[in-house]
N, C-alpha and C positions, 0 to 999 in steps of 0.2 A: 632444781635447776637455775644458776643463778648469772646474773646477766656481767657484762663485761666491765671492768673496775669496778668490783661489786665490793662494799666495804659496810659493814653494820654500823650506820649513822642514823636509822629511822629516818632515811630519804627516798627508798626506795620506793615505787610500787608494788604491789602483790598480785598474783591471781591464784586463786585455786582453781586447781583443775580435778575435775571429778570424773571418774571413770563409771562407762555403762556396766552394764548385766543384770541383774546388780552383781551378780555370783562370778566376779570377774577380780583380775587383780593387776595393779602394776608391777612390774620386773625392772629387771637391767636388759631392758630394750631401747634401742633406739626410737625415736618420737619425735617426727619434725615438726609438727605442731606445738609442740614444747620449748625445744630447739629455738624456734623463733620467736615465740613469747619472750625467753629468756635474750635473744639477740635485740630483741627491740626496748631491751633494759628494764623488764618485769622479775623482780623474783618468782619463781614459778615454782608451787608446790603442790604435788599429789600425792596422796596418801591413799591407804585400803582400808576402810571403815569395816566396822563390823557388817558381815554380809558377805565380804570378799574373800576370792577362795585363799590358796597358798597356807593358812593356820589352820586347817582341818577342820572338818567338819560341823565339829560344837561352834565355832566362830562363825561358817557361812551359815550359819542357821539361826544366830541369833537374831535375824531379821525375818522371820518365819514369821507370817500374819501381823509383821508389825513395821511396813514397807512402803512409804518412806516413816522413817520414826528415829530412834535413839542412832541411827550411822549418821543422820544429821550433827548430833550432838559430837560426838566425835570428830566430823571436819571442824568446828566451830574450836574445838580443843586444837586442832593441827595451828590453825592460824592465831590461836591466842599463845603458842609456844612460840611462834618464830617472831610476834612481835614483842614478846618478852625478852626475845635474844636479840632486838632492836634490828632485827631482818629488814623491817619494813613501815612504812608512815602509816598508822592507824588510817588515816583520811585517806589513803590510795591505796585502798582493796577493791579486787575485783575477786567476780566468780564465773566460770563456767565450766561446763558439760556436755556430755551427749548422750542419748537414749535414757539407761538409766543415771547418768549423770546431769542428764538432763531434767528428770525429774526433781532431782535432790537441788538442784539450781533453783527450779522454779519453787519449791519446798523453801531455801532457807531466804529468797527473799520474800516470804508468806511472814517468817518466824524472827527475820531482823533487818535490820535499815543500815547493819555497818558497813555495805559495801556503795560504792560510788556509782557503781554499773554491774548488769549481769548479761550473759547471753546465754539461751537456756537453746539448745540444739536438738533435734528432734526428741522432746520431751514427751513423755504422758502427763496430760494434763486434769483427764477423767476416766476413772477408770469404768465407769460402767459402759461409755463409748468404747474404751481398748477391748474390754470385755466381749463385747461383741460385734467387733468390726475392723478390730486387729485380725493383721494373719496369727497372730496366736493365740487369737480370744478364747478358745477353750483349754489353752494349756494355762493363762491368766486365772478362769474361773474355778476352773481343776485344784490346780496348784496352788495357786498365791491368795486365794480367798474361800477354797473350798464350799464355795457357795454361789447360787446365781445374783446377779444384781438385784433382782426383785426378791430375794430370798433375804437378802443384807443390805439393803440399800443406804442403812447409816452406816456400815461399816466401808462400802465402798465410796461413800461422799467421805470420808473422815481421813482416808488416806488419798485423796486428790487432791494434788493442788488449788484446784479451781475451789476448794474450799475456803481457803486460807486469803482467795485474792485480794479481799477487800484491805487487807494489810499492808498488800504492797506499796511502796513508793519508789525503792528503787528504779531507775531509769534501766526498762528490760528488752532487749533485742530477742527475738524469736524467729529461729530459723529450719528448714525441716526442706527435706529433697523432695519433688513434686511427683515421684515415683517410690514415694517411700510407702511400704505396705506394713510394716512391722510395728511401727507409730506414726498413723498417717498422718496427712497432713491438716484433717479435722481437729486433730489436739492441738495442733501451735495454734491453730486459727480462734480456739477457743481463748486460749490464753491473752492472745495479742486481741482480741476483742475486747474481754473483760478490763484488760487493762485499757483502752482505748476509752472504754464507756467513762473508766476512773479517771481520766485526764494525767495517767502515767507516760510518761515520755516512753515510747516503745515504737520497734519496727518490725515488720515481717516479710522476711528473706524467704524465699522458696527460690531453690534452686532447680532449674529444668532440668528431667531426664537423671537426678539424683534418686540413686535408692536410700535404703538405710545406711550404706556403707556410702555417707555423703560425700565424703573425702575421697573416692577412689580414684578417679582420676585426677591428674597433677592438677588440671586447670581448675577441678574443682575443688582441691585442696587449696589453693591458691586463693579462692572465692571467698571461703568459709574463712580463714585464718585473717584475709584482708579485711574482710567485713567487720569480725571480733576486734580486730586493732585498732580499725577507723572509729568503732562505736566508745572504746574503751577510752580513745585519745580524747575523745569531745567533754566527756565528764571529769578528765584528771584535772583536778586544780591546779597542780603543778604546771599544767601545760595550756592553759585556758588562753593566754595571751597569743600562744602558738598556732593554736587551731582556728582563731579569729582570724589569723593572717594568713589564712590559706590562701593561694592565689585562684581567680577566678579562670580558671582553663578545662578543658578536656581533654582526653588522652584516650584515644580509640585503639585498644590493643589486636594484635593480627588475629584474623579467624583462623581456630584450630579447629575442623572438622564440622560439627555444627553448632559450636558457639562462641560466642566474642565476648568479649570484656569491655566495661563501659567504664571508663574511671568519672568519678562525679568530685567536683568540690567538696569544700566544708560548706556548709548552709546553703546547698542546693539541694533541688527537689526535683526531681524527673516525675511528668508530668503529660496528658497529651493523648491523642486517639488513634490506633494503626487500625486502617483498614483491613478486616477481617481476618485479623492476626491475632488478637488476642494477649498480644505480646506485653502489651504496657500493664494493662490490668496486673501481671504478674511481677510489674519492678515498680507501680507506682506508688508503693508506700515505701520504697526504698528510699529513703532520705536524709539528708543533713548530716550524712559524716562523707568522709572518703572511701573511697575502695572499689572492689572489683565486682561491677554486677553482671550477673550471666545472663544473655537472653539468646532469644532464638533466631540464630543469622540465614534458617531458611528463609523468614520471612524479610529479612534486611533493605528486600527494594521498596516496600510498601512502609515500613516500620519511618516514620518522621515524628520525634520528639521534642517538646521544648523543655530547656532547663531553667527552671527558675530560683532564684534567691531573694529572699524579702520583697516580694509580690512581685516584680519582673522578672520577664525571657532577662537571659544573661548569654543565651546560646541555643542551637535548634540543631539537633544530632540528626540526621539524615543518613542512613545507613546501606544508601542506594550504592 
């Protein structure tokens, strides 16, 4: 998907979007997220690496007992091809994907530092915890490993993105739905914690009420894409001055059902306490980029959140 006024001059930012599954495929279908990325000015590339459906059983089975693996190489070759065609700047590359695409995004930032920022959405980070606690735990051990974690612990570790997290230098957003039992929140939390321990720029976005279909509702789709766009803009070298000059103001979106959207300014962080709600703990680590942050509007009468920038309170958000 190409942005408005595109020209192959090597100046445009590019997003590599990776599908989940992993045995699924991109096809000739409308995708709101991809169109939004392009509309925001990004060359957006989406491809079907080995393991995808649509190319026959042999192609789909190339990742059997080797996922993630050489599918990562396929995706990097796509990036190389577009750079060779001068479609994008090598200094403005971004990567994101959800579920199986989240796995490959987390894997990619452990394998290369070519991307200036990443967003891994609802990923599997540790195949051992996935095979014991996800809602497809038995499927994972029976079909994707054909062994239990205690029978082949080295193999489970070899294929887990957490095993190469020590290599990560790329600023990485980690996002998950709080009601996701396919790739549960503790998968995302493991990666987030490991990045924090290593002082890698990261943020954890937990979407209240969202299942594995994290963008099923329009409000969830907006929250997901706005956060990713804000994270990428923060690290885009061509937009450094633009993001530093963001106005210090808050815009509280209208309540829709049980969710509200809070837009926070660039460089600000949300912190504080809320009486017996736990809401702040869900959004406390979402900081330093503009975007919509979903919160529980049921608790709005008790939620008072100071917004901090450069160590100073710049606003107080009261949802009463």
